[in-house]
C-alpha positions as CSV (number, residue, x, y, z in Angstrom):
1,M,8.3,-10.0,-29.3
2,T,7.2,-6.5,-29.8
3,N,8.2,-5.8,-33.2
4,D,6.4,-9.1,-34.3
5,M,3.3,-8.0,-32.7
6,Q,3.6,-4.4,-34.4
7,K,4.4,-6.3,-37.7
8,H,0.9,-7.8,-37.4
9,R,-0.9,-4.4,-36.3
10,A,-1.0,-5.6,-32.8
11,D,-0.5,-3.1,-29.8
12,P,1.7,-4.7,-27.2
13,T,0.3,-2.2,-25.0
14,A,-3.3,-2.6,-25.5
15,H,-3.7,-5.1,-22.5
16,T,-2.4,-4.7,-19.0
17,D,-1.7,-8.5,-17.6
18,Q,-4.1,-8.6,-14.8
19,A,-2.7,-11.9,-13.3
20,M,1.0,-10.4,-13.3
21,Q,-0.2,-7.0,-11.6
22,A,-1.8,-9.7,-9.2
23,L,1.4,-11.3,-8.6
24,I,3.1,-8.0,-8.2
25,G,0.8,-6.8,-5.6
26,E,1.1,-10.2,-3.3
27,T,5.0,-9.4,-3.7
28,E,4.3,-5.9,-2.3
29,K,1.8,-7.0,0.3
30,M,4.3,-9.8,1.4
31,M,6.9,-7.5,1.9
32,T,5.2,-5.4,4.3
33,M,4.2,-8.5,6.5
34,L,8.0,-9.8,6.4
35,K,10.0,-7.8,9.1
36,R,13.5,-9.6,9.2
37,N,15.6,-9.1,6.2
38,D,16.5,-12.4,5.7
39,L,12.8,-13.4,5.3
40,R,12.5,-10.4,3.1
41,D,15.3,-11.6,0.9
42,A,13.8,-15.1,0.7
43,G,10.4,-13.7,0.0
44,L,11.7,-11.4,-3.0
45,I,13.4,-14.6,-4.3
46,A,10.2,-16.7,-4.3
47,S,8.3,-13.9,-5.7
48,A,10.8,-13.3,-8.5
49,Q,10.9,-16.9,-9.3
50,R,6.9,-16.9,-9.5
51,L,7.0,-14.0,-11.9
52,G,9.6,-15.6,-13.9
53,H,7.7,-18.6,-14.3
54,Y,4.6,-17.0,-15.3
55,E,6.3,-15.1,-17.9
56,I,8.0,-18.2,-19.5
57,A,4.7,-19.9,-19.4
58,A,2.9,-16.8,-21.0
59,F,5.7,-16.8,-23.8
60,G,5.6,-20.3,-24.4
61,T,1.9,-20.1,-25.1
62,A,2.2,-17.3,-27.5
63,A,5.1,-18.9,-29.3
64,A,3.0,-22.2,-29.7
65,L,-0.2,-20.0,-30.7
66,A,2.4,-18.5,-33.2
67,G,3.4,-21.6,-34.6
68,Q,-0.2,-22.9,-35.0
69,L,-1.1,-19.7,-36.9
70,D,2.2,-19.9,-39.1
71,L,3.2,-16.3,-37.4
72,R,6.5,-17.3,-36.4
73,S,9.4,-15.4,-38.1
74,P,12.4,-17.0,-39.7
75,R,14.6,-16.3,-36.6
76,D,12.3,-18.2,-34.3
77,E,12.6,-21.5,-36.5
78,G,15.4,-22.6,-34.6
79,Q,13.7,-22.5,-31.3
80,S,10.5,-24.0,-32.2
81,N,11.2,-27.5,-30.9
82,C,13.9,-26.7,-28.3
83,C,12.2,-28.7,-25.6
84,A,11.5,-31.5,-27.7
85,R,14.8,-32.6,-28.7
86,R,15.8,-33.2,-24.8
């Protein structure tokens, strides 16, 4: 995605995702609160899932917007309706 952004003269480092930073901060805070290793493991897994879901949602939104603006690259065309086929 970085190459696609640069192709359109968009700087992928120009914006820091504050929501993602907040999720990371919540993970760090939770790690200080959980003392047992098994709880820390569960907390890390839960946090990783939250971060992953957020990232997938953000990518899906960007892909949908790119499709609406006809900014998809040819390699993306096969992925445009991946979920609609199910």
